[in-house]
Backbone bond lengths (Angstrom), bond angles and torsions (degrees), N, CA, C in turn:
res aa  C-N    CA-C-N  psi(-1)  N-CA   C-N-CA  omega(-1)  CA-C   N-CA-C  phi
1 G - - - 1.455 - - 1.555 108.74 -
2 R 1.240 125.17 -0.33 1.374 130.00 -178.51 1.564 110.63 -98.93
3 F 1.279 116.92 -35.87 1.408 124.82 178.03 1.484 115.88 -165.92
4 H 1.352 117.15 162.77 1.509 119.40 178.37 1.516 106.81 -122.61
5 V 1.372 119.82 157.76 1.428 123.12 -176.25 1.476 110.94 -121.63
6 R 1.389 110.01 141.99 1.555 116.33 170.93 1.599 104.44 -109.07
7 V 1.284 114.23 121.33 1.507 120.38 -176.64 1.591 105.61 -108.01
8 E 1.315 112.23 131.56 1.539 120.27 -177.24 1.530 109.82 -145.23
9 G 1.355 113.77 136.41 1.414 124.67 179.19 1.512 115.03 81.85
10 E 1.393 114.07 -175.29 1.427 119.71 -175.40 1.630 104.13 -135.48
11 G 1.300 111.74 152.94 1.529 113.83 177.21 1.537 108.35 124.54
12 R 1.304 109.73 -153.15 1.485 115.80 -178.08 1.505 112.51 -64.69
13 D 1.307 113.55 142.61 1.485 118.35 -174.55 1.619 110.52 -84.97
14 I 1.418 112.74 132.36 1.480 119.30 177.43 1.548 102.92 -139.02
15 I 1.341 112.31 132.74 1.417 123.00 178.99 1.566 109.70 -105.11
16 L 1.354 113.04 130.43 1.495 121.13 178.90 1.486 110.48 -110.74
17 I 1.271 118.53 119.44 1.516 115.47 -178.52 1.595 107.52 -118.89
18 P 1.360 118.55 119.71 1.425 119.71 -177.78 1.548 107.81 -77.47
19 G 1.358 113.14 178.48 1.454 120.56 -172.14 1.666 106.07 -97.71
20 L 1.304 111.76 -171.38 1.415 121.87 -177.41 1.566 111.01 -53.10
21 S 1.261 116.21 128.19 1.417 125.65 177.47 1.614 115.52 62.94
22 S 1.296 113.57 16.15 1.481 119.09 -176.57 1.525 113.91 -100.26
23 S 1.250 117.00 157.83 1.504 124.51 178.60 1.395 113.16 -104.48
24 P 1.349 125.11 166.65 1.372 125.51 -179.71 1.527 112.28 -68.46
25 E 1.342 117.76 -12.71 1.462 124.54 -179.16 1.515 108.94 -65.11
26 V 1.366 121.78 -28.53 1.501 123.81 179.82 1.530 104.80 -49.77
27 W 1.353 120.14 -31.02 1.492 121.39 -169.61 1.525 112.54 -92.44
28 D 1.319 113.97 9.73 1.510 117.58 -174.46 1.609 114.00 -51.03
29 T 1.370 111.90 -49.24 1.386 119.39 -173.43 1.596 109.09 -73.61
30 T 1.375 116.25 -32.27 1.431 120.14 179.23 1.602 109.35 -69.86
31 V 1.380 115.78 -39.90 1.517 117.75 176.55 1.532 108.82 -62.33
32 E 1.408 115.61 -43.09 1.476 114.75 177.42 1.404 115.80 -67.21
33 H 1.277 120.84 -25.59 1.553 123.69 -179.68 1.556 105.79 -77.89
34 L 1.384 115.16 -35.73 1.587 115.94 179.72 1.557 111.63 -63.24
35 G 1.252 112.09 -40.64 1.425 116.63 178.24 1.587 118.02 64.73
36 A 1.313 116.72 -145.27 1.516 122.67 -178.00 1.560 108.33 -73.43
37 G 1.347 113.70 153.81 1.439 117.96 175.19 1.543 113.99 97.35
38 W 1.384 111.39 3.28 1.484 113.15 -179.40 1.566 108.54 -136.36
39 R 1.243 115.04 139.12 1.420 127.81 171.83 1.508 107.43 -99.59
40 V 1.372 113.01 108.84 1.588 114.84 -166.90 1.506 105.36 -104.03
41 H 1.296 111.05 134.47 1.486 117.55 172.81 1.514 114.53 -118.68
42 R 1.258 111.37 100.48 1.512 121.15 -179.44 1.502 111.49 -83.37
43 I 1.332 118.38 119.63 1.377 124.84 179.67 1.550 108.45 -87.32
44 H 1.423 111.80 133.01 1.413 113.27 168.20 1.545 108.91 -123.88
45 I 1.394 119.34 112.99 1.327 126.32 -178.56 1.470 115.77 -67.04
46 Q 1.289 121.15 128.13 1.440 122.70 -179.12 1.545 111.99 -58.07
47 G 1.374 119.79 135.84 1.382 118.36 175.32 1.627 105.35 102.28
48 F 1.257 118.90 -25.61 1.481 124.55 -175.41 1.576 107.18 -96.27
49 A 1.394 113.86 138.88 1.447 120.25 166.72 1.463 112.69 53.06
50 G 1.365 118.46 39.36 1.465 120.80 167.53 1.613 109.31 98.68
51 A 1.250 118.48 -9.41 1.395 120.01 -177.27 1.539 112.96 -72.74
52 E 1.316 124.48 143.04 1.465 122.63 177.87 1.506 109.69 -54.73
53 V 1.282 115.31 146.36 1.474 120.36 179.85 1.490 110.96 -66.97
54 K 1.285 116.84 -46.78 1.532 117.08 -176.86 1.490 117.70 50.14
55 D 1.375 119.27 -123.34 1.503 118.30 -168.91 1.568 108.75 -85.52
56 N 1.349 117.22 5.79 1.408 116.25 178.72 1.540 111.99 -102.63
57 A 1.396 114.23 20.61 1.475 118.99 -178.18 1.519 111.95 -63.15
58 A 1.419 120.06 -33.07 1.410 119.93 -176.33 1.564 107.78 -138.74
59 G 1.353 115.82 151.39 1.425 119.87 170.98 1.513 113.17 81.20
60 P 1.391 115.98 -170.26 1.380 119.51 -177.52 1.518 118.58 -59.44
61 V 1.294 119.26 158.41 1.480 119.51 -179.60 1.500 110.95 -122.33
62 A 1.351 118.83 -46.23 1.497 119.53 -173.41 1.508 111.00 -63.88
63 A 1.300 122.58 -49.91 1.328 124.26 -175.29 1.522 116.59 -64.67
64 P 1.350 118.77 -43.05 1.499 119.08 168.06 1.523 115.84 -61.33
65 V 1.363 114.66 -35.06 1.476 116.45 178.31 1.532 112.27 -65.74
66 A 1.399 113.50 -36.29 1.468 118.17 179.34 1.471 109.52 -65.56
67 E 1.337 121.69 -40.01 1.499 125.43 -175.69 1.625 104.26 -70.75
68 D 1.293 119.08 -46.12 1.429 120.84 178.46 1.612 112.12 -62.03
69 L 1.312 115.43 -32.29 1.485 120.73 178.89 1.476 106.43 -67.44
70 A 1.321 119.55 -47.06 1.485 117.56 174.04 1.525 112.84 -55.73
71 R 1.300 117.30 -41.84 1.403 114.08 177.40 1.528 115.57 -65.43
72 Y 1.255 113.10 -31.68 1.513 118.16 -178.28 1.491 107.03 -68.02
73 I 1.396 118.27 -46.82 1.417 120.88 175.70 1.480 114.91 -54.30
74 R 1.276 117.85 -42.28 1.467 122.21 178.50 1.518 112.17 -69.46
75 E 1.317 118.03 -48.35 1.395 122.88 -171.41 1.569 113.29 -77.77
76 A 1.397 115.52 -24.93 1.464 118.24 173.65 1.474 113.40 -89.73
77 G 1.466 115.96 -3.65 1.425 115.16 176.67 1.443 116.37 73.63
78 L 1.303 121.02 29.72 1.373 128.77 -178.73 1.529 106.95 -68.94
79 S 1.378 118.30 135.53 1.438 124.25 -174.50 1.598 108.74 -103.10
80 D 1.296 115.00 106.86 1.439 120.28 174.77 1.446 115.03 49.32
81 P 1.323 124.24 52.43 1.432 122.81 -173.78 1.450 118.78 -65.00
82 V 1.345 114.07 144.24 1.403 116.56 164.16 1.520 113.09 -84.17
83 V 1.365 117.96 141.08 1.480 119.70 -176.69 1.568 110.69 -124.20
84 V 1.282 113.15 121.37 1.484 119.82 177.70 1.468 111.12 -114.67
85 G 1.412 121.39 122.81 1.342 122.50 -175.60 1.505 111.00 -128.36
86 H 1.234 114.92 134.79 1.558 123.48 177.20 1.488 111.57 -101.82
87 S 1.334 119.24 124.61 1.500 129.31 174.67 1.588 107.09 53.14
88 M 1.270 120.60 -117.44 1.492 121.08 172.64 1.543 112.51 -47.96
89 G 1.338 117.12 -38.88 1.435 118.55 179.31 1.593 108.03 -66.28
90 G 1.313 119.36 -29.70 1.484 118.49 173.66 1.534 113.07 -68.04
91 T 1.331 115.26 -35.03 1.426 116.97 174.67 1.380 111.58 -63.05
92 I 1.377 122.07 -45.38 1.463 129.87 174.28 1.422 109.70 -53.13
93 A 1.299 119.35 -49.31 1.436 124.70 -177.02 1.557 111.91 -58.84
94 M 1.399 112.78 -44.10 1.453 117.23 -179.92 1.595 108.89 -69.43
95 M 1.327 118.39 -38.32 1.477 116.90 174.67 1.517 113.36 -58.86
96 L 1.372 114.42 -44.10 1.448 120.25 -177.00 1.554 108.75 -63.30
97 A 1.353 118.59 -47.17 1.398 124.49 -177.64 1.462 113.31 -65.01
98 A 1.384 116.31 -35.83 1.491 118.53 -178.15 1.443 114.42 -83.49
99 R 1.369 120.26 -28.76 1.444 124.03 -176.11 1.540 112.80 -101.35
100 H 1.317 112.44 -13.77 1.588 117.17 175.28 1.609 105.66 -140.71
101 P 1.241 113.55 61.58 1.501 120.42 -175.58 1.605 112.53 -52.27
102 D 1.360 117.87 -30.80 1.468 116.93 -176.91 1.563 110.11 -84.22
103 A 1.324 117.29 -5.17 1.506 119.38 179.83 1.485 118.79 -76.18
104 V 1.347 116.15 -19.23 1.518 121.52 -170.99 1.585 107.87 -133.04
105 S 1.351 110.55 153.59 1.545 116.05 -179.34 1.539 106.67 -103.98
106 K 1.330 120.18 -35.03 1.341 119.79 178.54 1.509 112.51 -147.22
107 V 1.281 121.50 158.50 1.419 124.12 -178.17 1.569 112.29 -140.87
108 M 1.312 112.73 126.50 1.391 118.66 175.73 1.616 107.96 -118.43
109 V 1.328 110.98 120.46 1.505 119.84 -176.78 1.639 104.43 -101.25
110 V 1.259 115.42 129.64 1.458 117.38 -173.48 1.529 111.00 -115.36
111 D 1.246 121.27 103.77 1.477 132.28 177.91 1.586 110.96 57.41
112 M 1.355 116.11 56.91 1.364 123.82 175.63 1.525 114.22 -149.56
113 V 1.379 116.08 137.92 1.457 121.72 179.60 1.467 106.89 -100.56
114 P 1.321 119.10 163.79 1.500 118.78 -178.75 1.496 114.45 -78.28
115 F 1.312 116.57 -15.83 1.468 119.12 172.32 1.578 110.81 -132.93
116 M 1.282 120.80 90.91 1.458 128.83 -178.09 1.553 106.58 -61.89
117 G 1.311 116.70 -33.34 1.483 114.81 -171.30 1.613 109.07 -70.46
118 A 1.297 124.36 -10.46 1.463 120.98 173.19 1.500 113.90 -59.79
119 M 1.485 112.98 -22.39 1.473 113.01 -178.76 1.462 108.93 -76.76
120 F 1.342 121.95 -11.93 1.474 125.69 -175.44 1.487 108.93 -102.63
121 A 1.295 120.61 -7.72 1.489 125.32 -177.06 1.630 109.93 -73.53
122 T 1.315 110.95 152.09 1.452 121.35 173.10 1.553 107.43 -55.34
123 P 1.315 124.34 128.97 1.406 129.07 177.72 1.637 106.04 -56.98
124 G 1.287 113.61 139.17 1.427 119.64 175.77 1.523 114.95 85.21
125 T 1.262 116.59 -4.47 1.470 123.18 -177.73 1.503 114.21 -104.36
126 N 1.326 119.05 156.13 1.535 115.24 178.66 1.529 110.63 -82.35
127 P 1.270 117.76 110.93 1.500 118.79 -172.41 1.500 112.36 -68.37
128 T 1.280 113.57 132.76 1.471 120.74 176.07 1.463 107.68 -132.30
129 A 1.374 111.77 161.32 1.540 117.66 177.33 1.583 110.08 -64.08
130 Q 1.390 113.20 -37.93 1.456 114.76 -179.57 1.533 114.49 -65.59
131 A 1.398 112.27 -36.44 1.508 118.41 176.92 1.453 111.63 -62.57
132 V 1.297 120.55 -42.20 1.441 119.41 -176.56 1.484 118.86 -88.52
133 T 1.358 116.61 0.19 1.423 120.39 -177.99 1.524 115.39 -59.43
134 P 1.395 114.87 -44.00 1.440 114.87 178.37 1.480 114.70 -58.68
135 I 1.425 118.81 -36.41 1.387 125.94 176.01 1.585 111.50 -64.45
136 A 1.282 111.01 -41.01 1.505 115.95 -179.17 1.543 109.58 -69.17
137 D 1.340 113.80 -34.39 1.543 114.59 176.79 1.428 110.70 -68.73
138 Q 1.307 119.51 -35.13 1.488 122.20 -178.06 1.502 112.69 -69.77
139 I 1.331 113.32 -42.18 1.504 120.28 176.73 1.617 106.82 -64.09
140 H 1.263 115.76 -43.25 1.511 118.47 -174.56 1.552 104.50 -66.00
141 A 1.289 119.31 -46.98 1.438 115.83 179.95 1.465 113.71 -58.34
142 G 1.343 117.49 -43.26 1.414 124.35 179.68 1.596 108.91 -54.97
143 M 1.272 115.04 -50.73 1.448 120.17 -179.65 1.417 111.47 -59.16
144 L 1.310 122.75 -40.59 1.418 124.90 -177.00 1.484 113.26 -77.56
145 N 1.348 116.40 -33.39 1.559 117.65 -166.23 1.467 111.72 -107.35
146 S 1.293 120.45 -10.32 1.547 117.96 177.79 1.446 110.93 -63.10
147 P 1.281 120.42 156.92 1.472 125.40 173.92 1.512 110.86 -57.37
148 E 1.368 120.40 139.55 1.454 123.58 -175.19 1.517 115.69 -49.46
149 A 1.299 113.08 -40.32 1.429 120.41 -177.41 1.481 112.50 -65.87
150 D 1.392 112.51 -46.00 1.480 119.95 174.62 1.499 114.30 -58.28
151 Y 1.409 115.04 -49.90 1.396 121.18 178.91 1.514 113.68 -54.49
152 R 1.272 115.00 -47.01 1.446 120.29 -178.98 1.563 113.29 -66.28
153 A 1.301 114.75 -41.32 1.419 118.70 178.55 1.552 111.46 -64.18
154 Q 1.316 113.98 -41.84 1.537 118.27 -175.53 1.593 105.35 -71.33
155 A 1.308 118.76 -41.17 1.502 120.91 172.27 1.410 114.34 -54.96
156 A 1.309 117.00 -49.56 1.449 121.19 179.38 1.559 116.34 -60.62
157 Q 1.393 111.87 -39.83 1.507 120.20 172.83 1.437 114.21 -63.27
158 T 1.376 118.35 -44.74 1.450 123.04 177.08 1.533 112.86 -61.59
159 V 1.362 115.95 -47.52 1.458 118.86 177.84 1.453 118.03 -66.59
160 A 1.359 118.52 -35.04 1.496 122.62 177.18 1.544 110.82 -60.04
161 A 1.380 118.02 -28.55 1.398 120.07 -175.99 1.565 109.27 -80.57
162 M 1.331 115.86 -12.34 1.439 121.36 -170.35 1.669 110.05 -90.95
163 V 1.312 117.10 -9.13 1.437 120.84 -179.41 1.534 111.77 -134.94
164 R 1.314 119.61 131.31 1.466 123.12 176.97 1.506 112.36 -95.57
165 N 1.281 118.49 -18.94 1.476 123.40 -176.11 1.566 103.82 -78.98
166 K 1.371 113.50 103.11 1.456 123.06 -176.67 1.554 112.23 -61.36
167 A 1.358 115.37 -28.37 1.490 118.46 -177.81 1.594 107.76 -76.26
168 A 1.300 117.79 -24.21 1.430 120.43 179.97 1.597 113.46 -94.14
169 E 1.297 114.59 -16.82 1.383 119.83 178.31 1.452 121.12 -47.16
170 P 1.414 113.19 -46.89 1.565 116.92 -179.23 1.546 112.20 -62.60
171 M 1.365 116.26 -34.97 1.437 119.23 -177.72 1.602 106.63 -66.05
172 I 1.245 116.34 -43.55 1.437 119.05 -174.02 1.532 108.00 -69.51
173 L 1.356 119.08 -44.32 1.430 122.12 173.24 1.586 113.29 -58.06
174 A 1.248 118.65 -43.29 1.380 124.80 177.54 1.457 115.33 -60.23
175 D 1.432 118.02 -43.01 1.544 125.63 173.01 1.483 107.52 -57.10
176 T 1.391 122.81 -45.98 1.453 124.55 -171.81 1.508 106.45 -69.30
177 A 1.368 119.04 -41.64 1.406 122.19 -174.67 1.537 110.79 -65.50
178 A 1.308 111.76 -29.78 1.557 119.11 -175.72 1.505 112.19 -93.60
179 S 1.320 119.37 10.47 1.488 125.63 -176.64 1.495 107.81 -97.28
180 D 1.289 116.20 139.33 1.568 122.95 177.33 1.461 105.56 -63.45
181 R 1.358 114.40 128.92 1.472 121.39 177.34 1.413 112.98 -58.73
182 T 1.364 120.00 -46.97 1.575 118.02 -178.45 1.434 113.01 -64.25
183 V 1.375 116.88 -43.90 1.460 116.94 -176.79 1.556 108.48 -65.02
184 S 1.335 124.07 -40.71 1.430 122.14 178.83 1.470 110.90 -66.03
185 A 1.391 117.76 -39.23 1.468 115.46 -178.05 1.572 107.83 -70.11
186 N 1.274 122.07 -45.12 1.531 121.01 175.32 1.437 115.38 -55.87
187 A 1.420 117.82 -40.67 1.393 119.45 -179.65 1.537 111.24 -63.73
188 Y 1.406 113.90 -43.80 1.516 122.12 -175.22 1.570 107.67 -63.72
189 R 1.215 117.32 -46.68 1.459 122.40 173.11 1.550 109.32 -52.07
190 E 1.273 113.52 -49.83 1.545 115.79 -174.67 1.489 110.29 -62.70
191 L 1.432 115.89 -34.88 1.565 118.42 -179.08 1.483 107.20 -66.79
192 I 1.382 119.48 -38.09 1.462 115.40 -175.92 1.562 113.77 -67.95
193 V 1.340 114.21 -30.99 1.503 114.93 -174.75 1.523 112.42 -98.51
194 T 1.285 114.27 5.08 1.564 114.99 178.90 1.421 107.90 -96.43
195 D 1.415 109.85 125.82 1.430 119.33 177.36 1.510 110.47 -117.24
196 L 1.306 112.97 104.97 1.565 116.12 -173.72 1.577 108.54 -94.43
197 R 1.325 115.89 5.97 1.515 111.19 -174.18 1.534 108.91 -63.87
198 P 1.311 123.42 -39.76 1.495 120.90 -178.25 1.503 112.92 -63.51
199 E 1.366 119.52 -13.59 1.403 122.20 -166.26 1.634 107.81 -103.13
200 L 1.432 111.74 -11.93 1.477 113.89 -169.43 1.558 112.79 -61.99
201 A 1.324 112.09 -26.01 1.517 116.09 -175.85 1.589 112.41 -70.40
202 R 1.417 110.62 -18.40 1.484 112.90 175.53 1.468 114.51 -75.94
203 I 1.383 119.85 -16.56 1.417 120.75 -175.91 1.544 109.97 -75.51
204 T 1.306 115.39 123.84 1.468 121.23 -175.81 1.598 111.81 -106.09
205 A 1.343 109.32 -19.93 1.482 114.09 -179.50 1.573 113.84 -69.66
206 P 1.329 120.81 145.48 1.519 118.76 174.77 1.480 105.43 -58.99
207 T 1.381 114.20 134.12 1.437 119.82 -177.74 1.531 114.68 -126.97
208 E 1.336 121.93 127.77 1.467 120.53 172.79 1.550 106.02 -113.43
209 V 1.281 115.31 147.91 1.352 119.12 174.04 1.624 108.85 -125.56
210 V 1.330 112.78 120.13 1.391 123.54 179.57 1.479 115.46 -100.16
211 Y 1.259 123.04 120.86 1.469 120.95 -170.10 1.591 112.10 -143.43
212 V 1.358 112.25 161.30 1.484 117.10 174.35 1.578 114.83 -107.67
213 P 1.278 115.94 163.73 1.536 110.16 177.90 1.491 109.70 -69.89
214 F 1.451 117.49 142.56 1.378 123.29 171.34 1.462 115.30 -59.49
215 D 1.381 113.38 132.57 1.448 116.22 -176.24 1.523 108.71 -100.12
216 F 1.260 116.20 64.45 1.443 118.12 177.72 1.670 108.66 -119.98
217 P 1.249 114.42 159.02 1.524 120.64 -178.21 1.498 107.21 -56.94
218 G 1.218 122.78 126.55 1.467 127.47 170.05 1.552 111.35 91.35
219 M 1.330 117.46 -10.91 1.464 118.20 -179.92 1.536 109.07 -82.37
220 T 1.419 112.20 147.44 1.405 120.61 176.34 1.621 105.47 -121.50
221 P 1.328 111.24 161.62 1.529 112.09 171.75 1.547 112.88 -52.65
222 E 1.245 118.30 -39.75 1.468 125.20 178.62 1.507 110.03 -62.34
223 T 1.282 118.97 -39.49 1.472 119.88 177.05 1.456 111.94 -61.23
224 T 1.355 109.47 -47.15 1.466 118.66 179.22 1.593 111.78 -59.03
225 D 1.238 114.56 -37.50 1.533 120.87 176.54 1.534 111.65 -59.98
226 M 1.437 109.83 -45.56 1.503 115.26 178.52 1.494 111.94 -65.00
227 I 1.318 117.60 -39.05 1.518 118.86 -177.00 1.555 109.24 -67.01
228 Y 1.357 113.57 -37.59 1.458 112.76 179.67 1.528 112.62 -74.21
229 R 1.272 117.20 -33.97 1.449 118.10 174.53 1.512 113.72 -63.23
230 M 1.260 115.28 -42.40 1.534 119.79 178.26 1.579 108.07 -66.86
231 S 1.177 118.39 -42.35 1.518 126.36 -176.59 1.460 112.56 -59.85
232 F 1.452 115.48 -38.98 1.443 122.87 -179.57 1.540 115.10 -101.11
233 T 1.304 117.40 20.07 1.470 121.52 -175.31 1.620 108.31 -57.12
234 G 1.321 115.96 -39.04 1.390 119.06 -178.01 1.415 119.50 -73.99
235 L 1.368 119.56 2.07 1.463 119.79 -175.77 1.562 105.28 -115.86
236 D 1.342 114.22 104.77 1.486 118.43 -178.94 1.493 110.55 -66.49
237 G 1.344 117.42 140.14 1.417 122.56 174.52 1.558 117.12 73.82
238 V 1.394 114.28 10.78 1.468 116.24 -177.73 1.608 105.68 -69.95
239 T 1.265 118.05 148.20 1.460 127.28 170.29 1.478 108.56 -103.20
240 L 1.416 112.67 125.08 1.525 115.49 177.96 1.561 106.95 -114.22
241 T 1.366 115.44 129.71 1.461 119.50 -172.08 1.481 107.60 -135.15
242 R 1.375 115.19 116.35 1.443 118.11 178.85 1.554 112.62 -95.55
243 I 1.276 116.56 137.04 1.538 121.38 -179.59 1.440 102.48 -116.58
244 D 1.280 122.32 127.64 1.491 130.01 -174.54 1.555 109.63 -97.18
245 D 1.277 118.65 169.56 1.379 125.28 178.27 1.588 109.99 58.59
246 A 1.186 116.46 40.92 1.538 121.18 176.39 1.523 109.99 -150.44
247 A 1.434 112.13 155.67 1.405 114.28 172.35 1.498 112.11 -105.63
248 H 1.269 118.38 -161.37 1.510 118.95 -176.32 1.532 123.44 -46.00
249 F 1.317 114.00 -32.62 1.411 121.32 178.53 1.489 108.68 -96.28
250 V 1.390 114.41 66.39 1.481 122.14 -170.25 1.525 111.84 -63.08
251 F 1.255 120.30 -28.93 1.449 123.06 -174.17 1.554 109.19 -78.13
252 L 1.386 114.93 -16.08 1.529 118.68 172.56 1.506 109.09 -96.98
253 D 1.290 118.41 -36.14 1.511 116.98 178.80 1.532 117.21 -81.82
254 Q 1.300 121.14 -22.49 1.466 122.54 179.73 1.578 105.58 -142.74
255 P 1.407 114.22 58.43 1.465 116.52 -177.52 1.535 118.08 -51.44
256 E 1.369 115.37 -44.57 1.409 114.22 -176.97 1.500 116.91 -63.41
257 A 1.414 115.67 -38.53 1.417 121.54 177.58 1.642 109.41 -67.10
258 F 1.260 113.49 -40.05 1.489 116.88 177.61 1.490 111.27 -64.47
259 F 1.387 115.70 -47.28 1.488 117.47 -179.01 1.509 112.44 -61.78
260 A 1.359 119.12 -32.96 1.447 123.06 -175.94 1.532 103.99 -69.46
261 R 1.351 121.71 -40.66 1.417 120.95 172.68 1.451 116.72 -63.50
262 L 1.329 114.07 -42.96 1.492 118.72 -178.34 1.592 110.38 -65.31
263 D 1.351 115.61 -45.33 1.477 119.22 175.23 1.512 110.53 -56.16
264 A 1.285 120.96 -49.52 1.448 123.98 179.55 1.524 111.66 -56.94
265 F 1.335 116.71 -46.63 1.449 121.55 -178.28 1.544 108.26 -62.86
266 L 1.412 116.77 -47.57 1.377 116.15 -177.09 1.519 117.59 -65.62
267 G 1.328 113.99 -22.13 1.439 123.23 -174.60 1.551 107.27 -92.69
268 E 1.157 120.90 -8.74 1.510 123.12 -175.58 1.586 108.09 -72.46
């Protein structure tokens, strides 16, 4: 009731988790690149991109999905799966690897930090989930209560800034438009108040984080590097890789650079 799965191919198991309000179709080019030798499990979270809401009608989304994903891995008999998660999917991948370390063999997190709420904290303060909860509640209320037309227009504007590949942009916008408003709002609030930094030490699987420079005023690529290094301090052996000239959907904006990192990671 939290997600459904599309399974393709035969071979080694790899799980692909899309981000907030995204569909499994965002991974089309990645699946094509992987080719033979992989059994691909594409997750479609209920309530996102046209999927029925089902058990995601109320409350958190990411954490319950991570728990059900661990159960799916066990019950489907997946053998040492690799997990690749984008954005919210990266949060789910970290939750899965930290809370069920024996369930995964490798983890790739794509453009996500362990505590997104730090971006909403007052500069110069020690960011905590408690400190950003009022902001998360305010954003959540705005997403739920704004007029439908305003909500859809704001969502489309936000998403359009997350992808530079103009050919892929219509798919991303359509996914967002077809996503349930309540599920998306609840999931976004959950991401803001979820701090996984204390759990990183529990992750035993080799982990790589692929990210793009923050596109904020005054931010430089080097500043982004520092933020990611500080964010993942608690995860020994993590590999951090920045890909430039890309927005949030890095695997669509810079596919060759992303695939090169994915291939190297899978081959290690």
